DOZARO-321866 format. One record per residue: x, y, z of N, C-alpha, C, O in turn. Coordinates in steps of 0.2 Angstrom, whole numbers, padded with zeros to 4 digits, always signed. Example, Ala and Ser with C-alpha at 12.3 -4.5 7.8 and 13.67 -1.06 7.14 Angstrom:
// residues 2
+0066-0028+0039+0062-0022+0039+0066-0016+0039+0071-0017+0042
+0064-0011+0035+0068-0005+0036+0064+0000+0039+0067+0006+0040
END
This chain:
// residues 78
+0002-0003-0001-0002-0002-0002+0005+0007-0001+0010+0008+0003
+0003+0011-0005+0007+0016-0004+0005+0022-0002+0000+0024-0004
+0011+0027+0003+0010+0030+0010+0008+0035+0007+0010+0036+0001
+0000+0039+0011-0004+0042+0009+0000+0049+0013+0005+0048+0016
-0003+0056+0011+0003+0063+0014-0008+0064+0016-0014+0064+0014
-0005+0064+0022-0013+0070+0027-0009+0078+0028-0004+0078+0031
-0011+0080+0026-0013+0087+0025-0014+0089+0030-0010+0085+0032
-0014+0093+0035-0015+0099+0042-0014+0106+0040-0008+0108+0039
-0019+0110+0039-0018+0118+0039-0025+0118+0045-0030+0116+0046
-0018+0124+0052-0024+0128+0055-0024+0131+0054-0019+0135+0053
-0031+0131+0054-0034+0141+0056-0035+0145+0058-0037+0150+0055
-0032+0143+0065-0032+0148+0071-0031+0145+0078-0035+0142+0081
-0024+0146+0081-0023+0138+0087-0031+0144+0094-0029+0150+0095
-0035+0142+0096-0038+0149+0101-0035+0148+0106-0035+0153+0109
-0029+0140+0111-0026+0140+0115-0024+0134+0114-0026+0130+0111
-0017+0134+0118-0010+0127+0122-0007+0129+0127-0005+0134+0129
-0007+0125+0128-0007+0121+0136+0002+0117+0132+0003+0114+0127
+0006+0121+0139+0015+0116+0138+0012+0113+0145+0009+0115+0150
+0014+0103+0141+0016+0101+0148+0023+0095+0147+0029+0097+0148
+0020+0089+0146+0022+0085+0144+0022+0085+0136+0024+0083+0131
+0021+0087+0137+0017+0086+0129+0010+0091+0128+0005+0090+0132
+0010+0097+0122+0006+0103+0119+0002+0098+0118+0003+0093+0115
-0005+0104+0122-0011+0102+0117-0013+0109+0117-0011+0114+0119
-0018+0107+0114-0019+0114+0106-0026+0113+0106-0029+0107+0107
-0031+0120+0105-0037+0120+0103-0036+0123+0102-0033+0128+0105
-0041+0120+0092-0038+0122+0087-0044+0125+0080-0049+0121+0079
-0043+0128+0077-0048+0126+0068-0042+0125+0064-0037+0129+0063
-0046+0114+0061-0040+0114+0058-0045+0109+0050-0049+0105+0048
-0042+0111+0048-0039+0107+0040-0039+0103+0037-0036+0103+0032
-0041+0097+0040-0037+0089+0035-0039+0086+0030-0043+0082+0029
-0034+0088+0027-0031+0087+0020-0038+0089+0018-0040+0094+0021
-0044+0086+0011-0050+0089+0008-0056+0088+0011-0062+0089+0009
-0054+0086+0018-0060+0086+0021-0062+0094+0028-0058+0097+0031
-0070+0096+0027-0069+0104+0028-0068+0104+0033-0068+0098+0034
-0068+0110+0040-0064+0113+0044-0069+0107+0050-0074+0104+0050
-0065+0108+0053-0068+0107+0062-0063+0110+0068-0059+0114+0065
-0064+0109+0074-0064+0111+0079-0063+0107+0083-0067+0104+0085
-0055+0107+0086-0050+0101+0089-0046+0104+0094-0044+0109+0094
-0047+0097+0099-0043+0096+0104-0039+0093+0100-0040+0090+0095
-0030+0095+0104-0029+0089+0101-0018+0088+0104-0013+0092+0103
-0019+0084+0105-0009+0083+0108-0003+0081+0102-0003+0077+0097
+0001+0085+0106+0007+0086+0101+0014+0084+0104+0016+0086+0110
+0019+0082+0100+0025+0075+0102+0029+0079+0097+0027+0082+0092
+0035+0077+0103+0042+0079+0098+0043+0072+0097+0043+0068+0102
+0045+0071+0088+0051+0062+0089+0059+0065+0090+0062+0070+0092
+0059+0060+0089+0069+0061+0090+0074+0064+0088+0080+0066+0090
+0070+0064+0083+0072+0071+0077+0072+0078+0079+0076+0082+0077
+0067+0081+0085+0065+0084+0086+0059+0087+0081+0060+0093+0078
+0054+0084+0079+0049+0083+0073+0042+0085+0077+0040+0082+0083
+0038+0089+0074+0031+0088+0078+0030+0084+0077+0031+0083+0071
+0024+0080+0082+0019+0073+0077+0010+0075+0080+0008+0074+0086
+0007+0076+0075+0001+0074+0079-0003+0071+0083-0007+0071+0079
-0006+0068+0090-0008+0065+0094-0014+0063+0092-0016+0063+0087
-0017+0061+0099-0022+0058+0098-0027+0067+0099-0024+0072+0101
-0034+0067+0098-0038+0071+0099-0040+0070+0109-0038+0066+0114
-0043+0072+0110-0045+0074+0118-0050+0076+0116-0052+0079+0111
-0056+0075+0122-0062+0076+0122-0061+0086+0127-0055+0088+0129
-0067+0088+0127-0065+0096+0128-0068+0094+0137-0071+0090+0140
-0064+0101+0140-0063+0101+0148-0068+0107+0149-0071+0110+0145
-0069+0110+0156-0074+0116+0157-0070+0122+0156-0073+0128+0157
-0062+0121+0153-0059+0128+0152-0061+0128+0144-0064+0132+0141
-0059+0125+0142-0060+0123+0133-0067+0125+0129-0067+0127+0124
-0073+0123+0136-0078+0126+0134-0080+0133+0137-0086+0136+0137
-0076+0134+0139-0077+0143+0139-0072+0145+0136-0072+0151+0137
-0067+0143+0132-0065+0147+0127-0069+0148+0118-0069+0153+0114
-0070+0141+0118-0079+0141+0115-0083+0145+0113-0085+0147+0108
-0085+0148+0122-0091+0151+0122-0087+0158+0117-0088+0161+0112
-0082+0159+0124-0079+0166+0123-0078+0170+0118-0078+0176+0117
-0076+0164+0112-0073+0165+0103-0079+0163+0097-0078+0161+0091
-0085+0162+0102-0091+0157+0096-0092+0160+0093-0088+0157+0089
-0093+0166+0089-0093+0170+0083-0086+0167+0077-0087+0163+0073
-0082+0170+0079-0074+0167+0075-0074+0160+0074-0072+0159+0068
-0076+0156+0078-0075+0150+0079-0079+0146+0071-0076+0143+0066
-0088+0148+0073-0091+0149+0066-0090+0150+0062-0091+0146+0057
-0088+0156+0062-0086+0159+0054-0080+0154+0051-0081+0152+0045
-0075+0152+0053-0069+0146+0052-0069+0140+0049-0064+0138+0046
-0079+0136+0053-0080+0130+0053-0083+0132+0046-0086+0127+0042
-0084+0137+0043-0088+0138+0035-0088+0134+0030-0091+0136+0025
END
């Protein structure tokens, strides 16, 4: 099977938390699919290249960020 290249266009990062890994709440467009709002973990491989990890669920803090930015999020997801 041929390797598929999946591209991700970050439209806007609404929040970012640094810890063992970085977690971002962001509007993104994956490949040919419509834009989505996601919270995703990012980590660095041995060559210091950032890699996308698993998507995460929203918590109360995330929900407040979404409420505060609802109109902009709605516009980005159109």
